[in-house]
PLY file of the C-alpha trace (Angstrom):
ply
format ascii 1.0
element vertex 461
property float x
property float y
property float z
element edge 460
property int vertex1
property int vertex2
end_header
-0.03 0.03 0.00
1.29 3.43 -0.90
0.28 6.96 -0.28
1.16 10.00 -2.47
1.63 13.05 -0.26
1.11 15.60 -3.05
-2.30 14.23 -4.19
-3.68 12.90 -0.81
-2.83 15.65 1.70
-6.05 17.53 1.22
-8.30 14.55 1.63
-6.21 13.17 4.53
-6.48 16.55 6.28
-10.22 16.68 5.90
-10.60 13.04 7.03
-8.46 13.57 10.01
-10.37 16.69 11.04
-13.62 14.82 10.74
-12.38 11.91 12.83
-10.18 13.75 15.26
-12.09 12.62 18.19
-11.90 8.95 17.34
-8.12 8.96 16.55
-5.87 7.55 19.40
-4.09 10.01 21.57
-0.73 8.72 20.33
-1.64 9.63 16.85
-3.08 13.05 17.77
0.12 14.01 19.68
2.40 12.76 16.85
4.90 15.81 16.20
4.86 17.26 12.72
8.06 19.46 13.14
11.48 18.60 14.33
11.29 21.15 17.17
8.31 19.24 18.56
10.25 15.93 18.62
11.05 14.67 22.14
14.15 12.76 22.99
16.78 11.03 20.71
19.26 13.93 21.15
22.11 11.71 19.84
20.27 11.14 16.52
18.32 14.46 15.92
19.88 17.01 18.24
21.55 20.19 17.24
24.42 19.51 14.87
23.40 15.96 14.27
23.70 14.43 10.78
19.97 13.86 10.32
18.91 17.33 11.69
21.29 19.01 9.22
19.88 16.92 6.30
16.32 17.78 7.23
17.05 21.48 7.72
19.02 21.64 4.37
16.56 19.47 2.54
19.38 17.06 1.58
17.91 13.71 2.86
19.97 10.71 2.25
18.87 7.01 2.29
18.81 5.69 5.83
17.58 2.92 7.98
15.97 4.03 11.29
16.69 1.18 13.71
15.11 1.21 17.25
12.61 -0.48 19.55
8.85 0.01 19.20
7.54 3.49 20.10
10.90 5.29 19.92
9.89 7.70 17.03
10.91 5.95 13.82
7.62 6.52 11.88
7.27 10.02 13.48
10.76 11.01 12.26
9.86 9.79 8.78
6.65 11.88 8.75
8.67 14.90 9.89
10.96 14.39 6.98
7.97 14.39 4.76
6.61 17.59 6.17
9.92 19.53 6.27
11.46 18.60 2.93
10.40 19.54 -0.51
10.30 15.98 -1.72
7.50 13.82 -3.07
6.74 11.33 -0.25
5.43 7.79 -0.47
4.59 5.71 2.62
5.13 2.08 1.95
4.23 -0.83 4.34
6.45 -3.91 4.07
3.58 -5.93 5.67
0.94 -5.00 3.09
2.96 -4.51 -0.05
4.65 -6.75 -2.64
6.94 -6.43 -5.64
4.11 -5.03 -7.88
3.51 -2.19 -5.44
7.29 -1.51 -5.47
7.15 -1.20 -9.28
4.25 1.26 -9.01
6.23 3.42 -6.51
9.26 3.40 -8.78
7.13 4.43 -11.74
5.51 7.30 -9.81
8.92 8.46 -8.73
10.09 8.43 -12.25
7.15 10.61 -13.32
7.83 13.00 -10.41
11.42 13.41 -11.58
10.57 13.67 -15.30
7.48 15.86 -15.20
7.82 17.84 -11.94
11.53 17.77 -11.26
10.76 16.39 -7.73
12.85 14.06 -5.68
11.04 11.12 -4.14
11.33 9.76 -0.59
10.04 6.25 -0.07
9.41 5.39 3.55
9.22 1.65 4.14
7.82 0.65 7.56
9.02 -2.62 8.96
11.54 -3.05 6.15
12.73 -6.22 7.88
9.62 -7.91 6.72
10.76 -7.67 3.03
12.47 -10.76 1.60
15.64 -10.50 -0.46
13.82 -10.22 -3.84
11.74 -7.34 -2.47
14.77 -5.55 -1.13
16.68 -6.21 -4.36
13.86 -4.39 -6.22
14.81 -1.12 -4.47
18.62 -1.52 -4.95
19.18 -0.11 -8.43
16.80 2.83 -7.82
18.50 3.81 -4.56
21.87 3.57 -6.29
20.82 5.71 -9.22
19.27 8.36 -6.94
15.79 7.99 -8.41
14.42 7.38 -4.82
15.68 8.19 -1.34
14.92 5.18 0.84
14.05 5.68 4.48
13.47 2.35 6.15
12.23 1.57 9.70
12.96 -1.52 11.57
12.94 -2.95 15.12
15.48 -5.63 14.01
19.23 -5.41 13.58
19.73 -4.26 9.95
22.96 -6.08 9.74
20.96 -9.35 9.76
17.63 -8.27 8.18
18.68 -5.88 5.32
20.72 -7.23 2.38
24.35 -6.05 2.47
24.13 -4.39 -0.90
21.20 -2.23 0.22
22.62 -1.62 3.68
25.78 -0.35 2.21
23.93 2.41 0.45
22.06 3.58 3.54
23.11 5.31 6.73
21.90 3.42 9.77
20.32 5.86 12.41
20.08 4.14 15.83
17.25 5.22 18.02
16.90 4.21 21.64
13.97 3.66 23.93
12.73 6.90 25.37
14.24 7.87 28.70
12.03 8.27 31.76
12.56 12.06 31.78
11.54 12.37 28.14
8.54 10.16 28.73
7.38 12.49 31.56
7.71 15.55 29.29
5.61 13.62 26.62
2.89 12.77 29.06
2.62 16.14 30.65
2.41 17.68 27.17
-0.49 15.41 26.33
-2.31 16.30 29.64
-2.01 20.07 29.07
-2.78 20.09 25.22
-6.33 21.39 24.81
-6.34 20.75 21.02
-4.89 17.39 20.40
-4.38 16.10 23.92
-6.30 15.60 27.17
-6.28 19.20 28.41
-10.06 19.58 28.26
-10.51 16.85 30.86
-8.59 19.04 33.31
-6.65 16.28 34.93
-3.26 16.21 36.63
-1.50 13.04 37.73
0.30 12.22 40.92
4.03 11.46 40.51
3.49 7.80 41.40
0.77 7.46 38.82
2.88 8.85 36.02
5.84 6.86 37.14
3.66 3.70 36.86
2.67 4.48 33.30
6.25 5.09 32.41
7.41 1.93 34.12
4.96 -0.33 32.33
5.60 1.35 28.91
9.26 0.30 28.97
10.43 3.37 26.90
7.64 2.92 24.26
6.03 6.45 23.72
3.04 4.93 21.90
2.36 2.49 24.72
2.69 5.29 27.22
0.19 7.55 25.48
-2.21 4.69 25.08
-2.01 3.91 28.79
-2.43 7.62 29.66
-5.50 7.90 27.45
-7.17 4.82 28.88
-6.43 5.86 32.47
-7.57 9.43 31.93
-10.95 8.31 30.46
-11.32 5.98 33.42
-10.33 8.66 35.95
-12.67 11.34 34.30
-15.67 9.02 34.44
-15.06 8.28 38.20
-14.36 11.87 39.13
-16.49 14.18 41.27
-14.51 17.39 40.78
-14.67 20.86 42.36
-15.38 23.47 39.74
-12.17 25.36 40.42
-9.68 22.61 40.82
-8.02 20.09 38.60
-8.43 16.42 39.77
-5.14 14.71 40.62
-5.38 11.14 39.46
-3.75 8.81 42.05
-1.73 5.63 41.40
-4.77 3.49 42.46
-6.95 4.84 39.66
-4.28 4.15 37.12
-3.71 0.58 38.40
-7.49 -0.06 38.18
-7.74 1.34 34.74
-4.76 -0.51 33.43
-5.28 -3.73 35.48
-1.65 -3.69 36.47
-0.30 -3.09 39.92
2.88 -1.10 40.37
5.81 -3.00 41.78
8.54 -1.21 43.59
11.25 -1.21 41.04
13.68 1.40 39.51
15.79 0.12 36.72
18.66 2.38 37.74
18.25 2.27 41.55
18.84 -0.10 44.47
15.92 -2.42 43.69
17.25 -3.18 40.25
20.64 -4.25 41.62
19.08 -6.16 44.55
16.87 -8.26 42.26
19.45 -9.10 39.69
21.81 -10.01 42.53
19.14 -12.25 44.17
18.55 -13.91 40.75
22.27 -14.48 40.09
22.92 -15.88 43.54
19.87 -18.13 43.35
21.24 -19.66 40.10
24.69 -20.07 41.68
23.05 -21.64 44.73
21.29 -24.22 42.58
17.81 -23.05 43.69
15.49 -23.20 40.69
12.44 -22.10 42.78
14.15 -18.85 43.89
15.68 -18.28 40.48
12.36 -18.42 38.62
10.66 -16.23 41.35
13.26 -13.50 40.99
13.06 -13.75 37.19
9.29 -13.30 37.37
9.68 -10.34 39.80
12.04 -8.59 37.26
9.98 -9.22 34.19
6.70 -8.15 35.99
8.41 -5.01 37.12
9.47 -3.95 33.62
13.12 -5.02 33.55
14.59 -5.38 30.07
14.36 -9.09 29.24
17.47 -8.91 27.14
19.43 -7.65 30.12
18.39 -10.75 32.10
19.20 -12.95 29.11
22.66 -11.37 28.84
23.24 -12.04 32.55
22.34 -15.73 32.03
24.79 -16.05 29.18
27.45 -14.63 31.41
26.44 -16.96 34.26
26.65 -20.01 31.97
30.46 -19.46 31.50
31.22 -17.92 34.83
29.40 -20.30 37.23
28.72 -23.39 35.17
31.47 -23.52 32.61
32.63 -26.95 31.49
30.80 -28.67 34.30
28.02 -28.55 31.70
29.23 -27.22 28.33
25.60 -27.17 27.11
24.66 -24.44 29.52
26.07 -21.77 27.33
24.18 -23.10 24.32
20.96 -23.19 26.32
21.50 -19.55 27.60
22.26 -18.34 24.02
19.29 -20.20 22.59
16.94 -18.65 25.21
18.17 -15.22 24.25
17.63 -15.69 20.57
14.29 -17.37 21.20
13.14 -14.37 23.15
14.45 -12.02 20.57
12.35 -14.07 17.97
9.16 -14.40 20.01
9.16 -11.33 22.16
7.12 -10.99 25.36
5.07 -12.70 26.83
5.73 -15.93 24.75
9.46 -15.56 25.06
9.35 -15.12 28.84
8.99 -18.91 29.08
12.24 -19.41 27.23
14.08 -17.26 29.79
12.41 -19.31 32.54
13.50 -22.53 30.95
17.06 -21.36 30.72
16.97 -20.15 34.37
15.82 -23.50 35.60
18.46 -25.27 33.50
21.33 -23.11 34.83
20.05 -23.46 38.38
20.06 -27.23 38.25
23.26 -27.64 36.29
26.49 -28.72 37.99
28.58 -25.72 38.93
32.18 -24.78 38.26
33.98 -21.39 38.29
37.16 -22.90 36.98
37.06 -21.05 33.58
36.50 -17.83 35.39
39.42 -18.37 37.81
41.68 -19.60 35.11
41.11 -16.55 32.99
41.59 -14.17 35.89
44.85 -15.83 36.77
45.94 -15.68 33.19
45.31 -11.87 32.94
47.18 -11.45 36.23
50.13 -13.40 34.91
50.27 -11.50 31.59
50.24 -8.11 33.48
53.13 -9.38 35.58
55.36 -10.94 32.97
54.51 -8.82 29.89
54.62 -9.92 26.25
56.80 -13.00 26.46
58.00 -14.51 23.08
56.22 -17.33 21.42
58.32 -20.52 21.45
60.13 -21.07 18.08
58.63 -24.54 17.37
55.02 -23.34 17.54
55.55 -20.13 15.45
53.94 -19.69 12.06
56.28 -20.37 9.16
54.68 -19.39 5.87
57.97 -18.40 4.09
61.28 -20.02 3.43
63.16 -17.38 5.29
61.06 -18.02 8.44
61.75 -21.71 8.24
65.51 -21.02 7.79
65.35 -18.85 10.94
63.95 -21.91 12.85
60.28 -20.96 12.96
58.24 -24.18 13.45
61.43 -26.31 13.79
60.91 -29.57 15.83
57.09 -28.94 16.02
55.28 -32.29 16.74
51.90 -32.78 15.05
49.67 -34.24 17.71
47.59 -36.33 15.33
50.76 -38.37 14.39
50.85 -39.81 17.97
48.84 -42.17 20.07
45.56 -40.67 21.29
46.37 -37.48 19.42
48.59 -36.30 22.28
52.31 -35.65 22.47
54.12 -34.04 25.36
55.56 -30.67 24.17
55.63 -27.18 25.59
53.18 -24.65 24.27
53.63 -21.79 26.74
56.49 -19.20 26.78
59.65 -20.66 28.28
59.27 -18.77 31.49
55.81 -20.16 31.95
56.17 -23.69 30.77
55.21 -25.26 34.13
52.42 -22.81 34.92
48.90 -24.20 35.48
46.01 -21.79 34.90
42.98 -24.25 34.51
42.15 -26.65 37.42
38.79 -28.47 36.58
36.53 -29.54 39.40
35.17 -33.14 39.89
31.69 -32.03 39.03
29.70 -32.80 35.91
31.61 -33.08 32.64
34.72 -31.47 34.29
35.23 -34.85 36.14
35.98 -36.40 32.76
38.08 -33.44 31.71
40.06 -33.65 35.03
40.82 -37.32 34.44
42.04 -36.60 30.92
44.09 -33.56 31.91
45.76 -35.37 34.90
46.89 -38.12 32.55
48.27 -35.61 29.95
50.03 -33.55 32.60
51.62 -36.72 34.11
52.91 -37.69 30.71
54.20 -34.20 30.14
55.97 -34.17 33.57
57.57 -37.53 32.88
58.72 -36.42 29.54
60.38 -33.27 31.08
62.63 -35.58 33.19
63.89 -37.50 30.20
64.05 -34.74 27.54
66.58 -32.09 28.46
65.51 -29.95 25.52
61.94 -29.78 26.63
0 1
1 2
2 3
3 4
4 5
5 6
6 7
7 8
8 9
9 10
10 11
11 12
12 13
13 14
14 15
15 16
16 17
17 18
18 19
19 20
20 21
21 22
22 23
23 24
24 25
25 26
26 27
27 28
28 29
29 30
30 31
31 32
32 33
33 34
34 35
35 36
36 37
37 38
38 39
39 40
40 41
41 42
42 43
43 44
44 45
45 46
46 47
47 48
48 49
49 50
50 51
51 52
52 53
53 54
54 55
55 56
56 57
57 58
58 59
59 60
60 61
61 62
62 63
63 64
64 65
65 66
66 67
67 68
68 69
69 70
70 71
71 72
72 73
73 74
74 75
75 76
76 77
77 78
78 79
79 80
80 81
81 82
82 83
83 84
84 85
85 86
86 87
87 88
88 89
89 90
90 91
91 92
92 93
93 94
94 95
95 96
96 97
97 98
98 99
99 100
100 101
101 102
102 103
103 104
104 105
105 106
106 107
107 108
108 109
109 110
110 111
111 112
112 113
113 114
114 115
115 116
116 117
117 118
118 119
119 120
120 121
121 122
122 123
123 124
124 125
125 126
126 127
127 128
128 129
129 130
130 131
131 132
132 133
133 134
134 135
135 136
136 137
137 138
138 139
139 140
140 141
141 142
142 143
143 144
144 145
145 146
146 147
147 148
148 149
149 150
150 151
151 152
152 153
153 154
154 155
155 156
156 157
157 158
158 159
159 160
160 161
161 162
162 163
163 164
164 165
165 166
166 167
167 168
168 169
169 170
170 171
171 172
172 173
173 174
174 175
175 176
176 177
177 178
178 179
179 180
180 181
181 182
182 183
183 184
184 185
185 186
186 187
187 188
188 189
189 190
190 191
191 192
192 193
193 194
194 195
195 196
196 197
197 198
198 199
199 200
200 201
201 202
202 203
203 204
204 205
205 206
206 207
207 208
208 209
209 210
210 211
211 212
212 213
213 214
214 215
215 216
216 217
217 218
218 219
219 220
220 221
221 222
222 223
223 224
224 225
225 226
226 227
227 228
228 229
229 230
230 231
231 232
232 233
233 234
234 235
235 236
236 237
237 238
238 239
239 240
240 241
241 242
242 243
243 244
244 245
245 246
246 247
247 248
248 249
249 250
250 251
251 252
252 253
253 254
254 255
255 256
256 257
257 258
258 259
259 260
260 261
261 262
262 263
263 264
264 265
265 266
266 267
267 268
268 269
269 270
270 271
271 272
272 273
273 274
274 275
275 276
276 277
277 278
278 279
279 280
280 281
281 282
282 283
283 284
284 285
285 286
286 287
287 288
288 289
289 290
290 291
291 292
292 293
293 294
294 295
295 296
296 297
297 298
298 299
299 300
300 301
301 302
302 303
303 304
304 305
305 306
306 307
307 308
308 309
309 310
310 311
311 312
312 313
313 314
314 315
315 316
316 317
317 318
318 319
319 320
320 321
321 322
322 323
323 324
324 325
325 326
326 327
327 328
328 329
329 330
330 331
331 332
332 333
333 334
334 335
335 336
336 337
337 338
338 339
339 340
340 341
341 342
342 343
343 344
344 345
345 346
346 347
347 348
348 349
349 350
350 351
351 352
352 353
353 354
354 355
355 356
356 357
357 358
358 359
359 360
360 361
361 362
362 363
363 364
364 365
365 366
366 367
367 368
368 369
369 370
370 371
371 372
372 373
373 374
374 375
375 376
376 377
377 378
378 379
379 380
380 381
381 382
382 383
383 384
384 385
385 386
386 387
387 388
388 389
389 390
390 391
391 392
392 393
393 394
394 395
395 396
396 397
397 398
398 399
399 400
400 401
401 402
402 403
403 404
404 405
405 406
406 407
407 408
408 409
409 410
410 411
411 412
412 413
413 414
414 415
415 416
416 417
417 418
418 419
419 420
420 421
421 422
422 423
423 424
424 425
425 426
426 427
427 428
428 429
429 430
430 431
431 432
432 433
433 434
434 435
435 436
436 437
437 438
438 439
439 440
440 441
441 442
442 443
443 444
444 445
445 446
446 447
447 448
448 449
449 450
450 451
451 452
452 453
453 454
454 455
455 456
456 457
457 458
458 459
459 460
């Protein structure tokens, strides 16, 4: 589906005016100028690449990448309003290759008959397959169209390399809590497009609850504000000369969600993640899944929790169960694929697996000891026999001389030194006797004994 700005603006304006009361608050409050845009200073602030492009009407092809409700579509519409380009809005969900051809033909006519440039905004560009993305490639390269794509997915994986190389990736982040508060207060005071006519104010705790459950999504926050405002206004017995202050309880009742005591940057955040991590380490699946649920219910970023579990898999389980890392990574990718709430179960499954896995911090302690030794000894030379020898000169200098190829020996093991000479007897990794590391320990003890025996008989070792 496509929309031609130059031919539809009049009809769209009349339709929006007629249906203004039925349009969602999030749509009514959508900024139309850059100076109305809230947040994303790193992307659209003074001196930024995209602000300069808009103000100078020199828009380049770009991919707007960010989470839901961060302003991708709004920014695209601002580009349409503030540039002198023909603008087509294109949905990757509803459109196919035939629609792309129609857009390209319209762009060609705009250039040939009106000397207009064309901006094509593709919402959810990650929904396009390779063939659909390829259909844009030549026309972006030739300059016939300027492509502005929007996606919630990593463009490195979802946009074909040839198209991505011709676009600037603009990264947008979730709205900060302070920016969300500005947004909500603007909506409450706006008599034209907002909720100003309801004459409501909100307690700090009520606004904080809306911000907390919205998780940086401006659209979700405005939807929640509208629902709670309509609910509060219908329940209000107000004094004629006073605005009614909506309490937290009214917002909870309207949204059917209770506020949990949680601040993503405060003490509660660190206390809960600490409790979760220590429950995993303590092999307590009941406590682990409880603290996981507490964090998710409070609005914690699920990907933050997933990353912590990946770290835990190496730090606290390690080779006692090598599959733990795969399980944690799979849970993270499954959540990224499914989203919430379905993906929450994947995180819960991984949490229980990690809590019930055998534990070992041997990898962690080995690596820490390695870094400490490197800091103390500096850059020791690589032994000659294990150096790379790709040229004749290097071989003549002794690179690779006397190297023993392990596969030529029994059990693919041969005693030889692989550490710098000063560290040849150093031991960094000491496996436990738990889980798979029990097998590793038996194998390693055998190899180290053979190596020690060989050192006694081989003076050149």
